[in-house]
Steps between C-alpha positions, in 0.01 A plus 500: 500500500361682809687509825422225749250626765630435858179473700463672838323355791471518872727203562869537510725246331867450555814650351836328471795728438739282321862542407564366144874515536755665254394327177563134499158303541686226675565734790141517606436342843272205558269725697491748210392223243231379749360858532503545126322176435211617729474857392181638353662824403861563406649855521848513365746745357579458134858370555384217734171397334664231283677355806186457705217441254624149412424401853140655511203293440311504174253786473666735770437863446811685444606865563835614355683821451472711180665294217678796361841510675593836359202646693597322830683703772821360612456214769480660839360825376152633398167311527446167314266525212256212528306324206226241555528216262297182457711201624369269220629723225837647399349827383515796725194694580452874484725676752332552836731725712424402863653559841679168568400470872135576419506249209647224712233546772222531242626164363482345844149586572229232449722251660754472222859395548738753361879451436699826465824399341796730509862473370747379761372507860182683615690638804725702272211624273365853568172423327435186698557674835248766418249242382542298812428805711189575290385130549556523872319835536197349292500181705595269201694204625834446344825292506847536381694248300863607487706472184864513406607864479661609171794647693575167644393256230663672204852521649468122579422419140783721383744308713572798741469391856416814732706376798816314555663319791591847659127587505522828320230755561235500229290811420204519251431816327216598249666751282173630376396623843833536686577829683840672514522384861442148393792514242721661758448206732561229264795689352656517850473118552741255358239221479313363199227724345213352300351774282155479325503723219441517111736432223536867395552615854772260597780737427339777699463266799871413470570866488309556824701229679826641380395850618406354838843358552521158318813450297460508117675156477240331736369184316146519363263258323182590315232252418198557268198265477628307794391132566362465145658365185544853380731576793833673417756621733798741455801527740688828527580772771320806604731703284472280185132378502385776263765411250433133540130534420576730209752248348234224543271716296208476741496879559366710373204292441105558485470241782758669720237528774508127561551414866844364606673384808853635553726359774801702617774419740860368545369172635189455288658216313493688162865374445383134551188529264682279243488215737157593662282590192316173508193633327636681208762211437223237453579314162205648302457820696268731302476271203172516319418143412228396262312192610276375212259291703160544646480678840400183675787298349756790550423569876767277651751580229445875535554468880828317444610772258427765752706319750793561261414876476335485167174673394287231329256597236235232423378487144256218415579336160226230516135520609322195629154417369254209549514212249290530189319176586457471876325163489828298521607698817145453647515119455844473642405697823189285542741192455708618794191486728389153365834337546617484142871608568786382720695818442460855398803684381532882493755656282438869558336747747236574221403131497436518870297816441296335222412194710429712803247724302329204360479348851331824619260480212384164613506593883789268557813572726830337578328196657417374148869407475456237778657170397670649185878551488603844397816603324648841446773595242669740738491718812289783360232243379531317835437824687194574296360160584578549874308839489211301353518264800680212321848372600660338193620135534780550249719796406829441301802455722723625228431699187157680538372406145296231323826298470576546876142385582548185293820423675319453828164378363435127602419245228152358494474180704175309453552349848516822690328734272122435481452754213745561217380835381651859539310834458744754343327845485727745306539757235393463129862539383669277759768263373460117495800417718294414811225308320746284317700436810199395706386267227841352502469443878180297429238767580195596291477893478210721447669796354246773544514871379421689821581846355619676189795731468477794265724781429437787753400853393787738447638688793465881535690714240737623779592142576551401131724802444710405804534142370619611151695812617715342777308608799518160658823372648406123449233283386424149637366239253356192655389324198519516113135633496597798722767589241270474203210673674690783639663578171160468338314735731765750599806468263848371528696611822775755442850357453634660841231295691643180664318199378454217743344168390386201712656238279654398170161473307401851614841641422491342141155668456649843618791471259272417215327829569833685482563528868836455673476263801708625789377281776366142527372321797705197630174304514143567370365689799380861516682549837816364361456733210473789741801387687700475179412858405599617842832325465548671165420838661736435784796418268419793295514732796817343642664557160414864490626552862818324419560710196418818692203573285179633630227219557225548243202305391479357132238757405740787604746418217561800279253557225583320182726245665469166327611157628593225275281203504666195675602215270522249778 
């Protein structure tokens, strides 16, 4: 693939220098999200590209740093190597080494809106300052959207406040560019020092502070991958940090050049980190959780898992296809318009999607539901209807299932109900519970196959190996079909993986496939299932802390460890 051509022209566009923060995508400001949504060209360093690209509009051109980290200079040194890539593809183009400031201005020509995203805050980025000066000299208008600086955001996520009630002095040092004079000044101070450095240079930075006058027993915390679910923090002193990192087996390491934030000081709250480490103490912190659902179905569940500190990995186990004979669906949709039905009941987001697509095929919109009562089996289905422009008349007040829907469904009354027919668009493999219940309530039901569910294609080999080899900490099964299909397309999860099931029927299917069920939702809801897994993780963590053991993830169990299958 050839590099994207950045056209030049007499008109100047606009450049937004944007701070992407220290790594957590949730730390982007509202103004940053707005700027990204309107960008024509995105220029971002490799480490922040994934943070910002999810907010960029489809088709935006992207410019990122060289994808080979081993060839990159340490942050804050050298010149960034830029590669032009096509924003609609994940494949990188041939390297095109360009001067960053020149490339930003070239991208802005022709009236294009450019976002130049940098890690942390633009005001603390050497490259950004040079590029702003170049834009000013060339007459290219620009603005700055501040971001959360790593030196401030990372300690906050590590549970290390930088100031206390006494208002201790706080100094910031970039160890990669600090002069001897700088070390002497911070060494003479008794305030808090925040040091930006790399993992393999932490001990050297600690040595510089001791040489400059700091006591070797001064508390020190070191955080790597701050604000992300890969975050890890070590607490030591200036004199013991080298040994601490060695015992933790993180050094020596090929990735010892990873950026870290170290906080040094008597009043840096290092001693209180056990009480203040809110991020790393989340119940599922760092857990890699397999979510065997389609991306659309898994979105809200994945968001909930992230709130518990987990890293969700979505693997579709079913694919949705149109019905083999679409005539039945076509007649039913026409019946909606002609007044054949009193109710339409949606039992899944896929059913909403199938009806919506058929509406669009006929040039219809949400107004076709006028005069028809609409039921949704649960909140997710209701939200899909609302996005379509339809507010459901009935959502179960209790259990979000076919049984829960029947609990609230009114019986047919010939006096008040002019029509006795219900349109039920659903999957080809749906159970008969709802149909039988509606008939018992006196309703006639048109049970229509709106879509077919088939087994999805196998996930990539890397994912299959992680499933079978214990690379996942937990897997959430939301139905019996997700159990059967996942085992069919990817193999059986390793016995160290925590198995969580949405209900007894799903748990029974899991056990029939030789899986040990560790967690079951108190009620059949995907959100209650995620809550139950978080509660399991919290209890597991508390038990390790009480026993004085290190807090580990299930996938970190020693190789070859086996757990007996539960007999309960």
